N, C-alpha and C positions, 0 to 999 in steps of 0.2 A: 477482642473476641466478642461477636455479637450474641444476642440472646438465644438465637436458634442454635448456634454452634456450642454455646455454653450449656444449653440443655442436653444436647447430645453427648457432650464430654462428661457432664455429670452423671448421666445414666450409665455410660460405659464404665467410667472409673469406679463408681460406687459398687456396681454389681461385680466387676472383676475382682476388686479388692476384697469384698465380702466373701466371695467364693474361695479364692486362693488363700485368704488369711485364715479362715476357719475350717472349711470343708476339704480343701485340697482336691484330690481326685478320687477318693473312695467313699464309702459309706459304712456306717457302723452297724448296719443291719446284718441279718444272716446268722448262721450257726457255726461259723468257723470251720467249714468243710475243708479238709486237708487233701482231697482228691484232686490234685493239680497235675500239671504236666511236669516232666523232668524226673530227676532221681528221687528215690524214696527218702523220707525224712526220718532221722533218728528219733527215738522215743523221748530222749531226754530234753531236746529243745521244745518239742511239742508240749510235753508235760509242763515245762516251765512257762511257756507262752500262755497256756490255758490259765495257770495260776495268775500270771501277770494281767491277763485280760479281766479276770474276775476282780482282782484287787483294785485295778485302776477304775473299772466301771463303778465300783461301790464307793470310791473315794468322793464322789459327788461334785467336787469343784477343785480348781487349781488356778494359780497365776500362770499366765502364758507370755512368752517373749520369743519373737522369731523374725526371720527374714525370708522373703520370697523373691525369686527372680524368674521372670518369664521373657526369655530372649531379649529383644530390643524394646519390648512393649512396656515392661515395668520392672522396677526393683523396689521392694517395699519392706519397711520394718514395722512390726506390730508389738503392742504391749498392752496387757490388760488382765482380766480375770474372767473365767467362764464357769458355769455350773451346768450339770446334766442330770440331775436326779429326776426331773419332771420336764423333759424337753430341754433344748439348748437355751440358756439365757446368759447375758454377760455384757460387759463393757470393754470395748477394745478401741484403741487409737492406732490408725494406720498412717504411717509417714512415707510418702513417696520420695525415693532417694535417687531415682534415675529412670531412663526410658522415656518413650513418647508420652506416657500418662503423666509423668512428673512435669514435663514441659507444659502440658495442658493445665495441670493444677497451678503452675506458676502464673499462667494467664488468668486464672480464676482468682488469683490473689492469696493462695494458701498452699501449703504442702501436706497438711494433715486432714484426715477425716475421722471424726469421732462416730463410732458405731454403738448402737444399743440393740441387743438381741433379745427378743421375746419369743414365746412359744409359737405365735402365729405369723411372725415376720420380723424384719429388722429395719432399723432406721439409720440414716446417714446424714450427718450434719455437713452441708456443702459450703458453709461459710457466708460471710456478709455480701460479697460481691455477687455470688450466685443468687442470693435472696433478692437483691435489689435489681438485678438485670434479667433474671430468668425465672425466678422462683415465686414471683408475685409477692414479694416481701417475706417469704417463708424460707427458713433455713434448712429444715429437715425434709428428706424424702422418705416416705414409708413404702417398703417393699413387702407386700403381703404374699405369703408363700403360695396360696391358692392362685392368686393372679399370675405369678411368675410361672407356675406349672401350666396354666391354661395358655399362656402366650409362648412358652418355650418348647412345646412338643415333648418328645422323649427326654431331651436334655433338661427341660423345665421340670419334669416329673422327677428325674434323678436329683436335680438341684434341690427341689423341695425336700426330698427324703434326707439328703445330706444335711441340710441346714436345720432340720428338725431333730435329727437323731445322731449326728456325729459327736463322738467323744474322743478323748485322747487315745483310748484303746482301739480306735479305728485301725491304726497302723499295726497293732498286734493281730487283729482279725485278718488284715491283708496278708500278713506273714504266714498265718496259719493256713490261708488259702493258696499260698504261692507254690507249694510243692517242692521247693528247694531251699527252705530256710536252714540256716546253719548258725551255730554258736561261734562267734569270732574269737571271743576271749574277754579277759578282764581289763578294763581301762579306767581312766579317771575323768569325770565330767564336772567341771567347776568345783574341784576339790572333793567330790563324792566318788567313792568306788562304785563302779557299775559294770554290768555284764552287757556285752555288745552282741546283738543278733542281726542277721542280714538275710535278705531274700529278694526275689524278683516276682512280679505279679502282672498278669494280663489285665490291664486297667478296665477295658470295655467289658470283658467277661465277668470280672469281679463286681463292677458297679451294677451290671444287668441282673446278675443273680441276687444281689442284695438290695434291689429296689422292686417296687410293685409295678413292673412293666410287663405288658403282654408281648406276644411274639413280634408284632409289627413295630411296637415302640422300641423293643430291644434291637431289631434290625436298624432302625433309624438312629438309635444311639451309637451303635457300632460304626455306622456310616459317618456320623459326626466326628467320632474319635479318629477315624481313618483320615477324614479331610483335614483334621488338625495335625495329623502326622504322629499322634501318640498311640502307641500300641502297648508297650510294657513300661513298668515303673520299678526302679530299684529302691528298696526300703531298708533303712538301717535304724535300729532302736537301741537305747541304752537304758538299763533298768537298775534301780538301786537295791539295797539289801532288804527293803520292805516290799519288794516285788512291784514297785511303782515306776512308771515311765518317767524318766528325767530328761530325755532328749530323743528326738526323732529327725531323720533326714529322708526326704523323698526326692528322687531325681528321675527325669524323663527327657527324651528328645521330642521336639515338636517342629513342624515346618517353619515356624517363626523363630526358632532358636531353642536353646536348652531351658528346661524348667527345673528349678531346685527350690526346696523349702526346708529350712532348718528351724525346729521349735524346741524351746526349753520349757519344762513344766516344774513348778515348785509350789510350795505352801498348799499341799493338798488339804481340802477341808476349809479353805479360806472362805469367809462369808461373802456372798455376792448379792447385791441389791441393784435392781435395774428399774429406773423410772421411765415411763413412756413419755416422749416429748409432748409438749402442749399441742392440742389440736390446732390452736390458732397460729402455730408456727410450723405446721406440717402440711406437706403436699403429697398426695398419693402418686405412686409410680404410674398408675393408669392415667391419672389426670395429666401428668407430665408428658406421657406418650401422646395423649390426644392433642397436645400442643404442637407436635411435630408436623411440618408441612407434608401434605400428601405427595407421594411420588408420582 
């Protein structure tokens, strides 16, 4: 793999994994509006979900462990800890287990990416081979949220909002907005008794309403979702006796295949400390983009 191809692969893999691993397809903003399409929602699930939303939001931090599959593009495991009391911060390791991106990672001499999330952006460690061949000796790529928003249009603005505000109760907010949420019943998740809730949400509509997008940006965002073939998403959550999320599953269809993400949450309140990578070992996303050959 030559240096130009490696730079392109590094950009694609790092951003995709960061987005799907932490933010998925929704946003934690908004007021939990329940005026959705479809049948009316019973009071008891809504009342329970509002309590779950508040309890999870106020828990401040948790350990996370999950798996994401995006058609033939990527399958990925993640493990780490996240905090959300003052913006999203955390340390997460993403391991590519299949798909075209896993093959690209193998050519780059590794299968894992270590991420560090701070309030203003996130950092991805792309490994020794990337550093020596494409990164100018630097292992870490810095992805500043403001820069990503500027370069990504409506999707960039939505991405910025997700990455700065997403919390585990995002899935609860999406269920509250779905309009067809139902209580499935009592089940056991990793030895813990939990209540299962399920619903379906219009992804573009929810993301648009819960991001600071104007009318033209919202139209662009919906166009991008349509081009990806993603319109609705099925969401299932499991909640323990303390009204805290212990598991969530999101599923959707895309033109490139099926999307699914399963995440387990544990150890709420766990301490989370994140160190910014050394500037001497860090290259900015913008600088890396400027190295790409002009079309």
